[in-house]
C-alpha positions in Angstrom: -47.8 -21.1 -23.9 -44.8 -18.9 -23.1 -42.9 -17.4 -26.1 -39.2 -18.7 -25.8 -37.0 -15.6 -26.2 -34.6 -15.1 -29.6 -31.5 -16.0 -27.2 -33.0 -19.7 -26.4 -33.9 -19.6 -30.1 -30.4 -19.1 -31.3 -28.8 -21.8 -28.4 -31.5 -24.4 -30.2 -30.4 -23.7 -33.3 -26.8 -23.6 -32.6 -27.1 -27.1 -30.9 -28.9 -28.5 -33.9 -26.2 -27.4 -36.2 -23.6 -29.0 -33.8 -25.6 -32.1 -33.7 -25.6 -32.5 -37.6 -22.0 -31.6 -38.2 -21.3 -34.4 -35.4 -23.3 -36.8 -37.1 -22.1 -36.0 -40.7 -18.3 -36.1 -39.2 -18.7 -39.7 -37.5 -20.5 -41.0 -41.0 -24.1 -41.2 -39.6 -25.1 -38.3 -42.4 -23.7 -38.0 -45.9 -21.3 -35.2 -46.8 -24.4 -33.6 -48.2 -26.1 -33.6 -44.8 -29.1 -36.0 -46.4 -31.5 -36.4 -43.3 -33.5 -34.4 -41.6 -33.4 -33.3 -37.8 -35.4 -31.5 -35.5 -35.7 -29.7 -31.8 -39.1 -28.5 -30.4 -38.9 -25.2 -28.9 -39.7 -25.9 -25.0 -43.4 -24.3 -24.5 -44.5 -24.2 -28.0 -45.6 -26.3 -30.8 -42.6 -25.1 -33.0 -39.8 -27.0 -34.4 -36.8 -25.9 -35.5 -35.3 -28.4 -38.7 -32.7 -29.0 -40.6 -33.4 -28.5 -44.2 
């Protein structure tokens, strides 16, 4: 499997953060962001997850 570059991982993290913010702003997630979201880093077995 190819190793993603740091820029790709940063972009995925930012997209995940923006998605969580959107869901919180629209009332899908609580104000404490209770809930988990993740995105798989393409070409790897690794995930970026909210905590």
